[in-house]
N, C-alpha and C positions, 0 to 999 in steps of 0.2 A: 419517468425516471430520467434525471438529468445526466449529463456527461460525467460529473464528479462521482455520482453513485455508481455509474457503469464502470469507471476506472477503478473504484474501490473493490467492486465485485470481481473484476478481472484480476486485480492484484491478489486478492484472497484466493482465487481459483489457481493462479500460478503458484502461489506459496504452497497451497495444498498439494498440487501435482508434484512440485519439487520435493516436498516433504515425503510423499508416498514413494517417489522414485528412489530418493536417497535411502529411505527406510528399507525398501526391498533390496537395494544393492548392499546395504550394511548387513542385512540378515543373511543373505546367501553368500556374501563374500567373507564375512567374519563370524557373525553370531552363530550360524548353523554349525560351523566347524567346531566352535568352542563348546556348544551344547553336546555334540556327539562325543567329543573327547571327554567331557565331564561324565557323560553316561557310561562310557567305557571304563572309567576309572583309571585312565592312563597315568602312569607315574614316571618320576625321574629320580635319579640318585644324586644327592649333593655330597660333597666331600670336604673335609677340613682336617687340620692338624691340631692336636691337643698335647699339652705338656704334662698331663697327669692322668692317672687311671690305669696305668700299666699293671697287668696281673701276670705273674709268672706261671708258665704252663706245666703240663705233665709231659714227660717223655716216655714213649712206649718203644721198647726194643723187642722185635720178634725175629725169629730165625726162619729161614726158608731153605728147604721144605720144613714145615713145622714138626714133622715126625722123622725120626732117624732113618736114613736110607736102608739100613740093614733089615728093618721090619718090612719095608716094601718088597725087598728082594725075596724074603721068605714067603710073603703072602701072594706075590705075583700081581698085586693090584695096589692102588693108592692106600697108604697106611691109614689115613683118616677114616676110610670107610669101615674099618674094623670097629670103630667106636660110634659110627653114625647109622649103620645098617646091620641087621641080623644076617650073618654069613654062615658058611659051612665051617668056619674056623673057630667055633666056640671052644674047641679043645685047646686052642692056643693059650687061653687064660689059665688052664690047669687049676691049681689051688690058690691062685692069686686073685685078688679083687680087681675090678675094672679100674679104679683109681690107681692101683699099684702098677698095672700094666701101662696105663696112660702116662704116668710119671716116668716110668722106665724108658719109654720110647719117645718122649718129648724132651725138650732141652731145659725145662725148669730147674732141674737139679744138676745139670751139666754145664751151665753157664755161670760164671762169677762176674759180677759187676762191682767195680770199686770206684770210689770217689777220692779225690786228692784234697788233703787238708792244708792248713796254712804252713805246715812243715814239709810240704811236698811229699807226704807219705800217703800211700794208697791204702784206704780202709774199705774192706768189702761191705757192701750194703746188705743188711739183714732184713727179713720181712718185718715190717713195722717201722720203727724209727731208728735211725743211725745218726750219731752226733759227730760233728766235725768242728774242730777248734781252729779259729783264725785269730790269733792273738788273744785278746780278751773277749772275743765274740764267739759264741757257740751257735752253729747252724744245725738245725734238725732237718734231715731229709727222710721222707717217708717213701717206702717202696712196697710193692706187693707182686706176687706171682699170680698171673691170671690165666687159667685154662680157657681155651677158645674153641669155638665150634669146629673150625677146620684148619687152624693155624698152629696147633700145638699149644705150648705155654709161652706167654709173653711176659716181659717184665715192665711194670709201670712205676715210674719214678715221679714223685710230686715235688716240684721245686718251690721254695719259699723266697729266696733271693738269689743274688748272683755271686755270692762268696764261693760256693762250690760250683765250679763251672767246667769240670773235666771228668770224664769217665773212662775207665779202662775195662774192656770187655775181654774175658778169657774163656777158653774151652777147658774142660777138665783134663784133656789129654793133648799131646802135641798136635799142631794143626795139619800135620801130614798123616795123621792116623785116620782110621775109618770113622764114619758117622759124624765127621766135622760138618757143620752147616754149610750149605752151598753159598749162601750170602745172608746178610742181615737187612732188615727193614726197620727204619726209624720214623716215628710219627711225633710231631710237635703239635699239641692241641690243648684246648681248655681243660682244666682239671676235671670238670664234671661231664666230659664226653668220652672218657676212656672206654666206656661200655661198647663202643663200636668195634673194638678189637675182638670182642667176644661174639657179637652178632653178625659181623661183617657188613653192618649197615651204620654209617655215620649219621648221627641225628642232627648235627649242626652242619656247618660248611665242611667241605673236604679238608682234612688236616694237611698241614705242611708235611710232606713225605719225601724221604729219599732212601735209596737202597744202595747196596754195594755190589750189585750183580755184574757191573762192568769192570770190577777190580778183584784182585786176589788178596787174601789175607797173608801177612799182617798189613794193616792199613791205618793211615792217619786221616781223620775227618775233622774239618773245621766248618762251622756254619754260623751265619749271622742272621738274626731274625728280628722282625718287627711285629707289633700287634695291631690288629684291625678290629674295630667295633662296627657292627651294622645294626641299625635300628629299622626294622621293617615297618610298613605302614600300619598293619594291624598288630598292635602291641597289647599284651596282657598286662593288666595293672596289678595282678596279684602273683605272688610266688607260691610254688608248691611247697608244702611242708618238707622239712629235711628228710623225713622218713621215706620219701619217694626215691632215695638212693638205692633202695631195695625193691624188688618186685614182691607184691603181696602174695604170701604163701598160700592163702586161702584159695586162690584161683588154681594153683597146682594141686592142692588137695582135692578139689572138685574134679579136675581132669582125671587124676589117677583113680579116684573113686568110681567115676563113670566107666573107666576102662577095666575096673575090677582088679587093680594092681594089689599085690600083697602088702606092700609098704608105701608109706608116704616119704618120698625122697626125690632128689633132683639129680639128673645126669651130671657127671663131673664137668663137662664142657660149659655148663651154664651156672655152675656153683657160685661164681663170684658175683652174680647178680642178685643173690639171695642172702638173707640173714641166716647164717648156718646155726644160730642158736635156736631158730624156729623150725628148720628143716635140715635133714642130714643128706649127705651125698650117697647116692645109690652104690652099693658095694658089689652085689652079685650080678651076673649077666642078665638074668630074667628081669630083675627090677630096673636095671639100667635101660633096657629097651622097652619096658612096658610103658605105653603112652608116649614114647620118645617123639614120634612125629607130631602128635598133638601138642606137646609142650613146645617143640621147636616152632610150630606155626604160631602158637600163642605169643611167644617171645618176639618173633619176627613182626607180628602185628603191632605189638607195643612199640617196637622200634620205628616202624613206619609212622605210627601216630605220635612219635616223639614223647613217649611216656616213661622212658627209662632215663631219667636225669636226676641229679642231686637236687637241682632247683630249676624251675622254668623262669628264665629271666627275660626282660624286655629287649635285650640286645643279643646279637649273635657274635661271638668272639671267634677269631681265627688268627693264625700266624702265617707269615710268609717270609722268605729269605733266600739266601744264596748259600750254596754248599761247595766246598773245594775238597778234593781228595789227593792224597799223596801216597805212593807205594812205600811200604816199610814204616818202621817206627824209629824215631831218633834215639841216639844213645842217651840223651838227657832223660828220656822216659824209661828206657829199658834198664838203665843202671839202678833204678829204684825198685825194680822187680826182682825177687829172688831168682838166681840163675836157673834153678830147675823148672821155673814157670815161664821163662822168657820165650820159649818156643810154643807156648800155649796161647799167646796173645792173638785175638782176632782183630781188634781195632782199638785205637785210642781216639776219643772224641772230645773236642773242645768247642765251646760256643760263646757267643756274645749277643746279648739282647739290647736293643736300643730302647731302654726303659724310659727315656726322657721324651719320647715322641710316640704317639699312637695316631693312627688314621681312623677318623670317625666318618662313617657314611650313614646317611639317612634317606629313606624312601619317602617321597612326598608326592601328593597328587599334583599333576600339572594344572588341572582345573578343579580345585575344591569349590565348595559353595561360595566362599568369600572371593576366591579368584574369579569364578564365573560372573558374580555380580559386578566386580570391578571391571572385568573385561567388557561385559555388555554395556556398562555405564560409560566406559571410555569410548567404545565404538559408536554409541548413540550420540555422545557429546561431539565427536569429530564429524559425523555425517549429518546429523540433524540438529545439533546444538541443543539437545534436550537433556534435562536433568531432573532429579527428584525435587529440587528447589522450584524448577519451572512448573512441574506438575502440581506441587503444593500451592504455589502462587495462583495458578489457574483455578484450582478448586476453591480457594479462598475468595477469588474474584467472583465466581459464580454464586457462592453463598451470600456474599455481601450484596450483590445485585438482586438476588431473590429477596433478601430481607428488606432492602430499600424499597422494592416494589410493593411489598406488603404494608410497610409503614406509610 
């Protein structure tokens, strides 16, 4: 073996050693960490602004406490328990049905909510659709009264645009009378997530919420809000049919049958979650409480599993914003209210939505399969100068050398 051959072997050996050393350093310094992060499924959130896609929300207005204080004083315990547990106060219902007593001691029929039209006139919202005129444009606002598990009755208002942007909330009696709500709670959230007010479990992100607990009625509230969209990593490509806005009554029928209930009905607190053309509201005390706990657990389970939605969408919508409060109501507002009702005003609320901008966030893998391949390729390229092209060329060289030897 001459010196030239020895030098060539020495060079090849050094190249191999350098290749191995750099490969080991590359693996433990970069590649190993990238593989571990890829296996963990680590994600990051990207954010951007878009100028379209804004959707007007629902506004939920609840009173706190949800049940009138006079009922708790008589019962000597929290009023909501009268409708959630069988107590020794069954006689309290007398000849009245459970829904009648529930409505009597909650604020569903004691609170009037009015919207302001283009002529600055206050028009009370009715259950269903209420029309508001703004010049030649008519806006339809839909509202509904929603009995809840522990918060009495809330009002849900569905907005379609921003023409009608002011609400006046009044109590049926002067605000210095008994049974006036302690304070009000307002939620701003996507239209298909109002069910959280019933179940006390919000299926999407926590709603934009503010309350009046730090202030005294009457009160002026002004809030500004923006919309956020969040696309999670695991998105469903299909939407649920529209009928999922109601819970399947067959499940309730089975529960009540298993508990040997006399009638197929639903407790008043959960009635808004069901199609009342398929199942009625329990009227008498025994039927109200028959299988009550089982039904409550079943509905809560659906909430946890996010099964009580109008549609299951690929994105999670939410709203956020700022709220300002002012004591008292301005003369410009009160002068439009009949004199006999001016002392009944709880609060006046005005809002502004930044409908031209929404914040879009997406959850993405830090190291997806493509990212991992690119990362490893880049690391190998920097440390050992190796690529798929080099590997392919080497394999082709071996193939041609083998073929040439045979030929």
